[in-house]
PLY file of the C-alpha trace (Angstrom):
ply
format ascii 1.0
element vertex 408
property float x
property float y
property float z
element edge 407
property int vertex1
property int vertex2
end_header
-23.94 -163.11 57.00
-26.73 -163.40 54.23
-29.03 -160.47 52.61
-30.11 -157.43 54.70
-33.68 -157.54 56.01
-36.55 -155.23 56.21
-39.95 -155.23 57.59
-42.82 -153.00 56.04
-45.46 -152.16 57.86
-48.26 -151.26 55.07
-49.48 -153.11 51.80
-50.94 -149.91 50.21
-48.69 -148.30 47.34
-45.35 -146.83 49.14
-44.96 -150.58 51.48
-45.02 -152.62 48.25
-42.98 -150.19 46.17
-40.49 -149.77 48.52
-40.07 -153.83 48.36
-40.24 -154.36 44.61
-37.20 -151.97 44.62
-35.57 -153.74 48.15
-36.49 -157.21 46.19
-34.56 -156.03 43.31
-31.69 -155.41 45.41
-31.17 -158.19 46.83
-32.73 -157.68 50.50
-35.01 -160.06 52.37
-38.50 -158.72 52.45
-41.27 -158.77 54.75
-44.79 -156.80 54.82
-47.15 -156.66 57.10
-50.99 -155.41 56.71
-53.36 -154.95 59.80
-55.90 -155.42 56.84
-56.90 -159.15 56.94
-56.55 -158.92 53.12
-55.26 -156.78 50.05
-58.35 -154.18 50.29
-59.58 -154.02 46.88
-61.91 -150.49 47.99
-60.38 -146.94 47.27
-60.59 -143.73 45.05
-60.04 -142.70 42.28
-55.89 -141.65 42.21
-53.30 -140.04 40.01
-50.23 -141.59 38.52
-48.20 -137.82 37.55
-45.09 -136.72 37.15
-42.47 -138.51 39.33
-44.53 -141.31 40.56
-45.05 -142.27 36.81
-41.80 -141.99 35.81
-41.01 -144.32 38.94
-44.32 -146.68 37.44
-42.11 -146.63 33.65
-38.90 -147.89 35.44
-41.07 -150.51 37.67
-42.50 -151.99 34.23
-46.18 -151.38 35.09
-46.80 -148.16 33.42
-49.03 -149.94 30.62
-50.62 -152.65 33.38
-51.63 -149.07 35.30
-52.87 -147.88 31.55
-55.31 -150.70 30.81
-56.71 -150.49 34.21
-57.51 -146.96 34.11
-60.69 -145.41 35.19
-61.44 -144.11 32.19
-62.24 -140.68 33.42
-61.74 -138.22 30.65
-61.94 -134.83 32.49
-63.35 -132.73 34.87
-67.07 -130.76 34.79
-68.52 -128.00 37.41
-72.22 -128.30 37.31
-74.50 -126.14 39.01
-77.41 -127.35 41.51
-79.94 -128.34 38.73
-77.19 -130.49 36.57
-76.16 -127.38 34.13
-72.48 -127.52 33.04
-70.91 -124.64 34.24
-67.21 -125.28 32.86
-65.22 -128.72 31.62
-61.62 -129.23 31.58
-60.40 -132.23 29.78
-58.19 -134.80 31.20
-54.25 -134.15 31.15
-51.98 -134.99 27.99
-48.87 -135.75 29.29
-47.26 -137.37 32.80
-48.60 -134.48 34.96
-51.18 -131.78 33.57
-54.89 -131.65 34.42
-57.30 -131.83 37.21
-57.44 -135.47 35.90
-54.79 -137.09 35.07
-53.47 -138.84 31.92
-53.61 -142.04 34.15
-56.25 -142.43 36.95
-56.53 -146.27 38.17
-58.44 -147.09 41.77
-56.30 -147.35 44.38
-57.12 -151.13 45.34
-56.15 -151.80 41.92
-52.52 -149.98 41.95
-51.91 -151.84 45.11
-53.23 -154.97 43.79
-50.57 -154.59 40.63
-47.58 -153.92 43.15
-48.40 -156.87 45.60
-48.10 -159.20 42.50
-45.28 -158.08 41.27
-43.48 -158.68 44.79
-45.17 -161.96 45.96
-42.65 -163.93 44.51
-39.96 -162.59 46.97
-41.67 -160.64 49.03
-43.37 -162.53 52.30
-46.87 -160.72 52.84
-48.56 -161.05 56.54
-52.35 -160.18 56.27
-54.22 -159.73 59.69
-51.20 -158.73 61.70
-49.73 -155.48 63.07
-46.77 -153.90 65.23
-47.52 -153.02 68.70
-43.56 -152.56 69.99
-40.18 -151.75 68.28
-37.39 -152.48 69.83
-34.36 -150.88 68.33
-31.04 -152.38 69.64
-28.54 -150.46 67.90
-27.03 -153.55 65.26
-31.16 -154.73 64.81
-34.59 -154.20 65.31
-36.98 -156.84 67.40
-40.53 -156.06 66.47
-43.59 -157.55 68.46
-46.90 -158.17 66.66
-50.18 -157.88 67.94
-50.57 -161.78 67.27
-47.18 -162.50 70.18
-45.20 -163.46 67.10
-41.47 -161.37 67.32
-39.25 -161.00 64.14
-35.80 -159.57 63.93
-34.70 -156.87 61.42
-32.16 -154.69 59.77
-34.26 -151.57 59.34
-38.00 -151.06 59.65
-39.78 -149.17 57.49
-43.54 -147.70 58.39
-45.60 -147.07 54.92
-49.15 -146.57 56.83
-51.35 -144.00 56.47
-51.69 -140.08 57.86
-53.00 -141.55 61.53
-50.24 -144.19 62.06
-50.59 -145.83 64.95
-47.04 -147.83 65.34
-45.73 -144.27 64.31
-46.53 -143.10 67.80
-43.92 -146.16 68.74
-41.03 -144.08 67.03
-41.72 -140.34 67.35
-44.09 -140.33 70.91
-42.89 -136.64 71.04
-44.19 -135.60 67.77
-48.06 -135.01 66.91
-47.76 -134.93 63.47
-50.63 -134.68 61.97
-51.74 -130.49 60.40
-55.62 -130.70 60.03
-57.14 -128.97 57.47
-60.76 -128.34 58.87
-62.01 -130.84 55.99
-63.92 -133.83 56.63
-64.56 -135.87 53.51
-67.06 -139.18 52.65
-66.16 -141.42 50.14
-68.89 -144.13 48.31
-69.25 -146.35 45.89
-72.57 -146.36 44.48
-74.22 -147.84 41.59
-74.10 -146.38 38.20
-76.99 -144.85 36.18
-77.87 -144.20 32.70
-77.34 -140.16 33.36
-73.97 -141.03 34.24
-70.53 -140.08 32.34
-66.86 -140.43 32.21
-66.27 -137.29 33.58
-65.32 -136.05 37.35
-68.58 -134.11 37.97
-68.36 -131.70 40.81
-70.88 -129.45 42.24
-70.31 -126.74 44.97
-73.59 -126.35 46.96
-72.09 -122.97 49.52
-71.58 -123.23 53.20
-68.39 -124.83 52.76
-70.27 -128.09 50.86
-69.22 -130.23 47.66
-70.44 -133.32 45.81
-68.36 -135.41 43.37
-69.28 -138.26 41.37
-65.81 -140.23 39.41
-66.34 -143.19 36.78
-64.53 -146.82 37.60
-63.72 -149.44 35.34
-65.65 -152.17 37.23
-69.09 -150.51 36.54
-70.30 -148.50 39.14
-69.45 -144.76 40.23
-67.15 -143.08 43.53
-68.91 -140.40 45.03
-67.99 -137.99 47.76
-69.69 -135.30 50.39
-67.09 -132.86 51.36
-67.52 -130.53 54.03
-65.68 -128.06 56.10
-65.01 -128.38 59.76
-63.54 -126.84 62.71
-65.00 -129.82 64.67
-62.00 -132.61 65.90
-63.16 -135.66 65.51
-65.90 -136.80 63.50
-64.00 -139.28 61.99
-64.03 -141.20 65.21
-67.52 -141.42 65.27
-69.55 -144.83 64.50
-70.89 -145.39 61.12
-74.58 -144.37 62.64
-73.39 -141.37 63.64
-71.22 -139.93 60.17
-74.18 -141.06 58.36
-76.80 -138.65 60.58
-73.97 -135.63 60.31
-73.71 -136.54 56.32
-77.69 -136.71 56.10
-78.11 -133.58 58.19
-75.60 -131.43 56.36
-76.27 -132.07 52.85
-80.20 -132.44 53.35
-80.72 -128.87 51.36
-78.01 -129.68 48.36
-79.20 -130.13 44.91
-77.70 -131.97 41.89
-76.77 -135.74 42.62
-77.01 -135.17 46.69
-80.17 -137.17 47.42
-78.72 -139.99 44.94
-75.89 -140.14 46.97
-77.14 -140.20 50.59
-79.98 -142.26 49.53
-76.91 -145.12 49.17
-75.42 -144.29 52.34
-77.33 -147.13 54.37
-76.38 -150.00 52.01
-72.99 -148.65 50.71
-69.12 -149.13 51.32
-68.18 -145.75 53.48
-65.23 -144.40 54.39
-64.90 -141.13 56.41
-61.75 -139.43 56.55
-60.89 -136.05 58.19
-58.07 -134.18 55.70
-54.85 -133.44 57.01
-50.93 -133.32 56.45
-48.31 -135.12 58.09
-45.23 -132.86 59.16
-42.51 -133.98 61.05
-39.00 -132.70 61.07
-37.38 -135.69 60.80
-38.66 -139.22 58.98
-36.38 -141.17 61.00
-35.34 -142.64 63.59
-32.53 -145.34 64.54
-33.09 -148.20 62.34
-37.18 -147.12 61.68
-38.05 -144.80 58.83
-41.30 -143.74 57.40
-42.34 -143.50 53.95
-45.53 -142.20 52.04
-48.36 -140.77 54.00
-47.28 -141.52 57.20
-44.19 -139.55 56.99
-45.60 -136.47 54.55
-49.17 -137.02 53.45
-49.96 -133.60 51.49
-53.86 -134.47 51.68
-56.17 -135.71 48.26
-56.39 -132.12 47.76
-52.86 -132.06 46.77
-53.12 -134.72 43.87
-49.50 -135.85 44.79
-50.40 -138.68 47.14
-49.45 -141.88 44.65
-46.31 -139.20 43.11
-44.77 -139.05 46.63
-45.16 -142.55 47.92
-44.35 -144.10 44.53
-40.95 -142.01 44.37
-40.56 -141.76 48.36
-39.86 -145.57 47.98
-37.79 -145.58 44.97
-35.73 -143.12 46.32
-35.15 -144.83 50.07
-34.58 -148.23 48.07
-31.98 -146.85 46.07
-29.66 -144.82 49.10
-30.59 -148.08 51.73
-29.23 -150.36 48.55
-25.70 -148.20 48.66
-25.23 -146.95 52.17
-25.54 -147.85 56.00
-28.90 -146.95 57.06
-27.99 -143.68 58.36
-26.82 -142.36 55.73
-29.11 -143.61 53.09
-32.25 -142.34 55.94
-30.44 -138.80 55.79
-30.07 -139.14 51.94
-33.82 -140.27 51.58
-34.69 -136.94 52.83
-32.21 -134.72 51.47
-33.60 -135.79 48.26
-37.33 -135.87 49.51
-38.25 -132.94 51.59
-37.68 -130.45 48.65
-40.47 -132.36 46.31
-42.54 -132.81 49.84
-42.25 -129.12 50.43
-43.60 -128.16 47.25
-46.15 -131.20 47.45
-47.80 -129.58 50.75
-48.14 -125.84 49.51
-51.45 -126.26 48.05
-53.22 -124.20 46.38
-54.13 -121.12 47.55
-57.29 -120.93 49.47
-57.89 -124.82 49.16
-59.50 -126.47 50.78
-61.75 -123.48 51.34
-61.90 -121.71 47.68
-63.19 -125.17 46.24
-65.86 -125.40 48.60
-67.01 -121.32 49.88
-69.08 -120.74 52.75
-70.51 -117.84 51.76
-72.81 -116.77 48.26
-70.31 -113.98 47.15
-67.88 -116.50 47.29
-69.72 -119.07 45.54
-70.68 -116.65 42.61
-67.37 -115.72 42.37
-66.28 -119.55 41.74
-68.47 -120.40 39.79
-68.16 -117.18 37.76
-64.33 -117.73 37.19
-65.06 -121.22 36.02
-67.44 -120.65 33.73
-65.18 -117.79 31.67
-62.61 -120.30 32.20
-64.24 -123.22 30.50
-65.31 -121.15 27.92
-61.52 -119.42 27.24
-59.90 -123.05 28.19
-56.92 -122.18 25.17
-56.74 -118.56 26.48
-54.39 -117.37 29.62
-57.17 -117.39 32.27
-58.02 -121.43 31.20
-54.33 -121.85 31.27
-54.31 -120.14 34.65
-57.39 -122.58 36.12
-55.47 -125.80 34.48
-52.38 -125.02 36.37
-54.52 -124.43 39.69
-55.50 -128.25 38.66
-52.07 -129.54 38.15
-49.70 -129.84 41.04
-46.33 -129.93 40.80
-45.80 -133.89 40.20
-42.73 -132.99 38.21
-40.79 -130.89 40.84
-37.89 -133.48 41.06
-35.10 -134.80 39.62
-35.32 -138.50 40.58
-32.00 -140.17 41.35
-30.83 -142.56 38.83
-29.36 -145.44 40.75
-27.51 -148.42 39.86
-28.58 -151.19 37.95
-30.89 -152.97 40.89
-31.63 -156.57 39.39
-29.44 -158.81 41.22
-27.22 -156.69 42.76
-26.12 -157.91 45.84
-27.37 -156.32 49.74
-24.78 -154.68 51.84
-25.00 -156.67 55.60
-21.40 -156.19 56.19
-22.60 -152.27 56.60
-25.27 -152.78 58.77
0 1
1 2
2 3
3 4
4 5
5 6
6 7
7 8
8 9
9 10
10 11
11 12
12 13
13 14
14 15
15 16
16 17
17 18
18 19
19 20
20 21
21 22
22 23
23 24
24 25
25 26
26 27
27 28
28 29
29 30
30 31
31 32
32 33
33 34
34 35
35 36
36 37
37 38
38 39
39 40
40 41
41 42
42 43
43 44
44 45
45 46
46 47
47 48
48 49
49 50
50 51
51 52
52 53
53 54
54 55
55 56
56 57
57 58
58 59
59 60
60 61
61 62
62 63
63 64
64 65
65 66
66 67
67 68
68 69
69 70
70 71
71 72
72 73
73 74
74 75
75 76
76 77
77 78
78 79
79 80
80 81
81 82
82 83
83 84
84 85
85 86
86 87
87 88
88 89
89 90
90 91
91 92
92 93
93 94
94 95
95 96
96 97
97 98
98 99
99 100
100 101
101 102
102 103
103 104
104 105
105 106
106 107
107 108
108 109
109 110
110 111
111 112
112 113
113 114
114 115
115 116
116 117
117 118
118 119
119 120
120 121
121 122
122 123
123 124
124 125
125 126
126 127
127 128
128 129
129 130
130 131
131 132
132 133
133 134
134 135
135 136
136 137
137 138
138 139
139 140
140 141
141 142
142 143
143 144
144 145
145 146
146 147
147 148
148 149
149 150
150 151
151 152
152 153
153 154
154 155
155 156
156 157
157 158
158 159
159 160
160 161
161 162
162 163
163 164
164 165
165 166
166 167
167 168
168 169
169 170
170 171
171 172
172 173
173 174
174 175
175 176
176 177
177 178
178 179
179 180
180 181
181 182
182 183
183 184
184 185
185 186
186 187
187 188
188 189
189 190
190 191
191 192
192 193
193 194
194 195
195 196
196 197
197 198
198 199
199 200
200 201
201 202
202 203
203 204
204 205
205 206
206 207
207 208
208 209
209 210
210 211
211 212
212 213
213 214
214 215
215 216
216 217
217 218
218 219
219 220
220 221
221 222
222 223
223 224
224 225
225 226
226 227
227 228
228 229
229 230
230 231
231 232
232 233
233 234
234 235
235 236
236 237
237 238
238 239
239 240
240 241
241 242
242 243
243 244
244 245
245 246
246 247
247 248
248 249
249 250
250 251
251 252
252 253
253 254
254 255
255 256
256 257
257 258
258 259
259 260
260 261
261 262
262 263
263 264
264 265
265 266
266 267
267 268
268 269
269 270
270 271
271 272
272 273
273 274
274 275
275 276
276 277
277 278
278 279
279 280
280 281
281 282
282 283
283 284
284 285
285 286
286 287
287 288
288 289
289 290
290 291
291 292
292 293
293 294
294 295
295 296
296 297
297 298
298 299
299 300
300 301
301 302
302 303
303 304
304 305
305 306
306 307
307 308
308 309
309 310
310 311
311 312
312 313
313 314
314 315
315 316
316 317
317 318
318 319
319 320
320 321
321 322
322 323
323 324
324 325
325 326
326 327
327 328
328 329
329 330
330 331
331 332
332 333
333 334
334 335
335 336
336 337
337 338
338 339
339 340
340 341
341 342
342 343
343 344
344 345
345 346
346 347
347 348
348 349
349 350
350 351
351 352
352 353
353 354
354 355
355 356
356 357
357 358
358 359
359 360
360 361
361 362
362 363
363 364
364 365
365 366
366 367
367 368
368 369
369 370
370 371
371 372
372 373
373 374
374 375
375 376
376 377
377 378
378 379
379 380
380 381
381 382
382 383
383 384
384 385
385 386
386 387
387 388
388 389
389 390
390 391
391 392
392 393
393 394
394 395
395 396
396 397
397 398
398 399
399 400
400 401
401 402
402 403
403 404
404 405
405 406
406 407
């Protein structure tokens, strides 16, 4: 028998990372991605804690550093642009609202894909439509009509993965957080800085601007709402909602709204994935499809990289049922910590009423003034996710290690 084979669905972060490690263990790896090409877009993401340690073990930490967005810290501003508080970027693997390593999602994805291309087969523009797990292997049917047989299938898709429903048709895994975010890329102007600038506007709304390393600015418009399905509307309807919701907001809101007609736009309903199990038979989940903690957590990349590392390490040493159980045993406590958002989030950073907004701004003003004191430390901890809250297993040396087809 040859080396065991795995089909991975999703070519963002967790998918290529899993392919990297299984490649190293001698597996035959295929990644399918429903988009026609690797997506270069995406907002700023943090590489923290365990995620950064995995990147270090992969030998890509310096590559990530070279592609850094250059974000130097976080600044909260009033409607007139005056500073309320400023907090410097982190100086360690994990601390700070702005991590020491910040990179655009699309650029991290490209780094991972390029590292795996020599040994991983990538199929773009196709997707899984059926999975037939017949005990000793899984037969996969694709939208293109193609069929493949693999020892294991792993879904490394997003929070609202469609393929996950083929595996868990009886589970509704998405926990909504009643918060929408519109992500845009807009032109950089002379007044922009290398800070993540944040304006909370009241009535549950916020506007942010973040620098990137390609000469543009990544903007967000976020707002609280318990109305479901806005993310499923067409672009024209979403633009209308955004313009009406932010029409009276100051600072840079008018500039962002003016760009809606032409800027790339991604409109997201923020939520978390909560499942009682991350596998069924020979099919497993990793990354956001399994345990999305939401962008509010600051933990998405760390969970994706750590989860891929652990899942691959366990599959290299154990039959799939044992490997999946061990993977979940290692990762579940880490995920639970990540999904415990700061108290009151997302509402605390997007107050609905004037009293809440005044209280938040007052606390930020004081904390920014005494950033080295106890209150400043408390705010810093509020913005620092539990990215190190896991002890990564030390798996045997991967490179050149044979797979285990006889135990699959």
